[in-house]
C-alpha positions as CSV (number, residue, x, y, z in Angstrom):
1,X,18.4,-8.8,-5.2
2,X,15.8,-11.5,-4.5
3,X,12.5,-10.0,-5.1
4,X,9.0,-11.6,-5.9
5,X,5.3,-10.8,-6.4
6,X,3.3,-12.7,-3.7
7,X,0.1,-14.2,-5.0
8,X,-2.7,-13.4,-2.7
9,X,-5.3,-16.2,-2.8
10,X,-8.4,-15.1,-1.1
11,X,-10.3,-17.6,1.1
12,X,-13.6,-16.1,-0.3
13,X,-13.2,-14.1,-3.4
14,X,-16.3,-12.2,-2.5
15,X,-14.3,-10.7,0.5
16,X,-10.9,-9.9,-1.1
17,X,-9.6,-11.2,2.3
18,X,-6.6,-13.6,3.0
19,X,-6.2,-14.0,6.7
20,X,-3.6,-16.4,8.7
21,X,-2.2,-17.0,11.9
22,X,1.6,-18.0,11.5
23,X,4.0,-19.6,14.0
24,X,7.6,-19.5,13.6
25,X,10.0,-21.4,15.9
26,X,13.7,-21.5,16.5
27,X,16.3,-19.3,17.0
28,X,16.3,-15.6,15.9
29,X,17.1,-14.9,12.4
30,X,18.3,-11.5,12.4
31,X,20.1,-10.3,10.5
32,X,18.3,-12.1,7.4
33,X,21.9,-12.3,5.2
34,X,22.8,-10.8,2.0
35,X,20.1,-11.4,0.1
36,X,16.8,-11.4,1.7
37,X,13.6,-12.4,0.3
38,X,11.6,-9.0,-0.4
39,X,8.1,-9.4,-1.9
40,X,5.1,-7.2,-2.7
41,X,1.5,-7.7,-3.5
42,X,-1.1,-5.6,-4.5
43,X,-3.3,-6.0,-1.2
44,X,-2.8,-3.6,1.9
45,X,-1.2,-5.9,4.6
46,X,-2.1,-5.4,8.5
47,X,0.3,-7.3,10.7
48,X,-0.4,-8.2,14.5
49,X,2.2,-9.8,16.8
50,X,0.8,-12.2,19.4
51,X,4.1,-13.3,21.0
52,X,7.9,-13.0,20.0
53,X,9.5,-10.2,18.4
54,X,9.2,-9.6,14.6
55,X,10.9,-7.0,12.5
56,X,9.6,-5.9,9.1
57,X,11.8,-4.0,6.7
58,X,10.5,-1.8,4.1
59,X,12.6,0.6,1.2
60,X,12.6,3.8,3.9
61,X,12.2,1.8,7.4
62,X,13.0,-0.9,9.6
63,X,9.9,-1.9,12.1
64,X,10.4,-4.0,15.4
65,X,7.2,-5.4,16.4
66,X,6.8,-6.5,20.2
67,X,3.8,-8.7,21.6
68,X,0.5,-6.5,20.8
69,X,2.1,-4.2,18.2
70,X,0.4,-3.9,15.0
71,X,1.7,-2.2,11.5
72,X,0.4,-1.6,7.9
73,X,2.3,-2.4,4.7
74,X,1.1,-0.4,1.7
75,X,-0.1,-1.9,-1.7
76,X,2.8,-2.9,-4.0
77,X,5.2,-1.8,-1.2
78,X,8.4,-4.2,-1.0
79,X,9.0,-5.5,2.3
80,X,10.3,-8.8,4.4
81,X,10.1,-9.7,7.9
82,X,12.5,-11.9,10.2
83,X,12.1,-13.3,13.7
84,X,14.1,-11.4,16.2
85,X,13.7,-13.6,19.4
86,X,14.3,-17.1,20.3
87,X,10.8,-17.6,21.6
88,X,8.0,-18.6,19.2
89,X,7.1,-15.9,17.2
90,X,3.1,-16.0,16.8
91,X,1.6,-13.4,14.3
92,X,-1.6,-12.6,12.2
93,X,-1.4,-11.5,8.8
94,X,-4.4,-10.0,7.1
95,X,-4.1,-9.1,3.2
96,X,-6.8,-7.2,1.8
97,X,-7.8,-5.3,-1.2
98,X,-9.4,-2.0,0.3
99,X,-10.9,-0.5,-2.8
100,X,-14.2,-2.8,-3.0
101,X,-14.9,-1.6,0.6
102,X,-15.1,2.0,-0.5
103,X,-19.0,2.1,-1.1
104,X,-20.4,5.7,-1.6
105,X,-20.5,6.6,2.0
106,X,-16.9,6.1,2.2
107,X,-15.6,7.4,-0.9
108,X,-14.5,10.7,0.5
109,X,-11.8,8.9,2.3
110,X,-11.0,6.8,-0.7
111,X,-8.0,9.0,-1.8
112,X,-6.1,8.5,1.4
113,X,-6.1,4.9,1.5
114,X,-5.2,4.5,-2.0
115,X,-1.9,5.9,-1.5
116,X,-2.3,9.1,-3.8
117,X,-0.4,11.7,-2.0
118,X,1.6,9.1,0.5
119,X,2.2,5.6,1.5
120,X,0.1,4.1,4.0
121,X,3.2,3.3,6.1
122,X,3.4,6.6,7.4
123,X,0.3,5.7,9.5
124,X,2.3,3.3,11.3
125,X,3.1,6.1,13.8
126,X,-0.3,6.1,14.9
127,X,-0.2,2.4,16.2
128,X,3.1,3.0,18.3
129,X,1.7,6.2,19.8
130,X,-1.7,5.4,20.6
131,X,-2.3,1.9,22.7
132,X,-6.0,2.3,22.3
133,X,-6.0,2.5,18.7
134,X,-3.3,-0.5,18.5
135,X,-5.5,-2.6,20.6
136,X,-8.6,-1.8,18.8
137,X,-7.2,-2.5,15.4
138,X,-5.6,-5.6,16.9
139,X,-9.1,-6.7,18.1
140,X,-10.6,-6.2,15.0
141,X,-8.1,-8.3,13.1
142,X,-8.6,-11.3,15.5
143,X,-12.2,-11.0,14.8
144,X,-11.6,-11.1,10.9
145,X,-9.4,-14.1,11.4
146,X,-12.0,-15.9,13.6
147,X,-14.8,-15.2,11.4
148,X,-12.8,-16.4,8.2
149,X,-11.6,-19.6,10.0
150,X,-14.9,-20.6,11.7
151,X,-17.1,-19.6,8.7
152,X,-20.1,-19.6,10.6
153,X,-23.6,-18.3,9.5
154,X,-23.0,-14.7,8.3
155,X,-19.3,-14.5,8.6
156,X,-19.2,-12.8,5.3
157,X,-21.1,-9.6,6.8
158,X,-19.1,-9.7,10.1
159,X,-15.7,-10.0,8.3
160,X,-16.6,-7.5,5.8
161,X,-17.8,-5.0,9.0
162,X,-14.6,-5.7,10.8
163,X,-12.5,-4.4,7.8
164,X,-14.6,-1.3,7.8
165,X,-14.1,-1.0,11.7
166,X,-10.5,-1.1,11.1
167,X,-10.4,1.7,8.7
168,X,-13.1,3.7,11.0
169,X,-10.6,3.2,13.9
170,X,-7.5,4.6,11.9
171,X,-9.5,7.7,10.7
172,X,-10.5,8.4,14.4
173,X,-7.1,7.8,15.7
174,X,-5.6,10.0,13.1
175,X,-4.6,12.7,15.3
176,X,-2.1,14.6,12.8
177,X,-5.0,14.9,10.2
178,X,-3.3,12.8,7.6
179,X,-6.6,11.3,6.7
180,X,-8.5,14.4,5.5
181,X,-12.0,13.7,4.2
182,X,-12.1,14.7,0.6
183,X,-15.6,15.3,-1.6
184,X,-17.4,12.1,-1.6
185,X,-19.2,12.8,-4.9
186,X,-16.1,13.9,-6.4
187,X,-14.1,10.6,-5.2
188,X,-17.3,8.6,-6.9
189,X,-16.6,10.3,-10.2
190,X,-12.8,9.8,-10.1
191,X,-12.4,6.4,-9.1
192,X,-12.8,5.0,-12.7
193,X,-10.4,7.8,-13.9
194,X,-7.8,6.6,-11.4
195,X,-8.4,2.9,-12.5
196,X,-8.0,3.8,-16.2
197,X,-4.7,5.9,-15.3
198,X,-3.3,2.7,-13.5
199,X,-4.3,0.4,-16.4
200,X,-2.6,2.6,-19.1
201,X,0.6,4.2,-17.3
202,X,2.4,2.6,-20.4
203,X,0.4,4.5,-22.8
204,X,0.2,8.4,-23.5
205,X,-2.3,9.7,-21.0
206,X,-4.1,12.5,-22.5
207,X,-6.0,14.9,-19.9
208,X,-8.3,16.0,-22.7
209,X,-9.3,12.6,-23.4
210,X,-9.7,11.8,-19.6
211,X,-11.7,14.9,-19.0
212,X,-14.2,13.8,-21.7
213,X,-14.4,10.4,-19.8
214,X,-15.6,12.3,-16.7
215,X,-18.0,14.3,-19.0
216,X,-16.1,17.6,-18.0
217,X,-14.4,20.4,-19.9
218,X,-10.7,20.3,-19.9
219,X,-10.4,23.3,-17.7
220,X,-13.3,22.2,-15.1
221,X,-11.7,18.6,-14.9
222,X,-8.3,20.1,-13.9
223,X,-9.6,22.0,-11.1
224,X,-11.8,19.3,-9.9
225,X,-9.3,17.2,-9.9
226,X,-7.0,19.1,-7.9
227,X,-9.7,20.0,-5.3
228,X,-10.8,16.5,-4.8
229,X,-7.4,14.4,-4.7
230,X,-5.0,17.3,-3.4
231,X,-3.0,17.3,-6.4
232,X,-2.8,18.0,-9.9
233,X,-3.6,15.4,-12.6
234,X,-0.3,15.5,-14.1
235,X,1.3,15.3,-10.5
236,X,-0.8,12.1,-9.8
237,X,0.2,10.3,-13.4
238,X,3.9,11.1,-12.6
239,X,3.9,9.8,-9.1
240,X,2.1,6.6,-10.4
241,X,4.4,6.4,-13.2
242,X,7.7,6.8,-10.9
243,X,6.3,4.4,-8.4
244,X,6.2,1.7,-11.2
245,X,9.6,2.6,-12.7
246,X,11.0,2.0,-9.1
247,X,9.2,-1.5,-8.9
248,X,10.6,-2.2,-12.0
249,X,14.2,-1.2,-11.4
250,X,14.3,-3.3,-8.8
251,X,12.0,-6.5,-10.1
252,X,13.0,-6.7,-13.6
253,X,16.0,-7.1,-16.0
254,X,14.9,-4.2,-18.0
255,X,17.2,-1.5,-19.2
256,X,16.4,2.1,-17.8
257,X,15.4,3.0,-21.2
258,X,13.2,0.2,-21.3
259,X,11.6,0.9,-18.1
260,X,11.0,4.6,-19.3
261,X,9.4,3.4,-22.2
262,X,7.2,0.9,-20.3
263,X,5.9,3.9,-17.9
264,X,5.1,5.9,-21.0
265,X,8.1,8.4,-21.1
266,X,9.8,8.4,-24.3
267,X,12.1,11.6,-23.6
268,X,15.0,10.2,-21.1
269,X,16.0,13.7,-19.9
270,X,12.6,14.1,-18.8
271,X,12.3,10.6,-17.0
272,X,15.6,11.3,-15.3
273,X,14.6,15.0,-14.1
274,X,11.1,13.6,-13.0
275,X,12.7,10.5,-11.2
276,X,15.4,12.7,-9.2
277,X,12.6,15.0,-8.4
278,X,10.6,12.3,-6.6
279,X,13.6,10.2,-5.4
280,X,16.6,12.8,-5.0
281,X,18.9,10.6,-7.1
282,X,19.2,8.9,-10.5
283,X,17.6,5.4,-11.3
284,X,21.5,4.1,-11.0
285,X,21.8,5.6,-7.6
286,X,18.6,4.4,-6.4
287,X,19.3,0.8,-7.4
288,X,22.9,1.1,-5.5
289,X,21.1,2.7,-2.6
290,X,18.7,0.1,-2.2
291,X,21.7,-2.7,-2.3
292,X,23.4,-0.7,0.0
293,X,20.6,-0.8,2.4
294,X,20.4,-4.6,2.3
295,X,18.6,-5.7,-0.8
């Protein structure tokens, strides 16, 4: 299994963006072989194909991108790409840390784009089903690329506006109502709580202590969190822990017991039960499945 964490170096650290146009020449490279180079990064990745045919594999799906196609890969999602046609493959890749773009007026949508209840790649059907949305997002990606490359006066403002335009286009193109608005004030209150959970997954996370951080009683915080996020605090923490366990199973040499300890679960029976609830299989079966799918 060949997996690495790709470091993303922002062209301007104040924008949390890296955007580049790539050209791949030569013959088609599908299939990629027995040991493709899977990678991941904390930034969300948008791809737009100008010419040629590109394939992107995630853990759950293979996407074939033709000229004009757009897709999104979620934060820390394993993926790899390959060239499917003999003609030159020209495509734009936009990496962006979305969190800094969620200022108070946008915070009601933060839970959707932070992948609390579902990975961002479930939104890719929007692009394949809506030509107008696909063209709109592609246009904004091109503008971000041109602004960052050109660095004309005010490019920082322009690029940040276009990132928000991409998010707005996705919200308004969401015909399946996957990106429902949450309570904006609640999302603002909970953002430091979510960041705390992310930093302390390896430790015991006590809801009593967390509720004090939010200046709420235990009972009120429990209701407030579920109303704002759409799931209980315990469910949220468990989702994050199992996602971290999946990453470690595929990218580290730790034993299953060590992984359980790393994500803050000491009871192995509880870890196995929770892992199977989210994945429908045991950790060992998960690794076998990923290997059988080409990893």
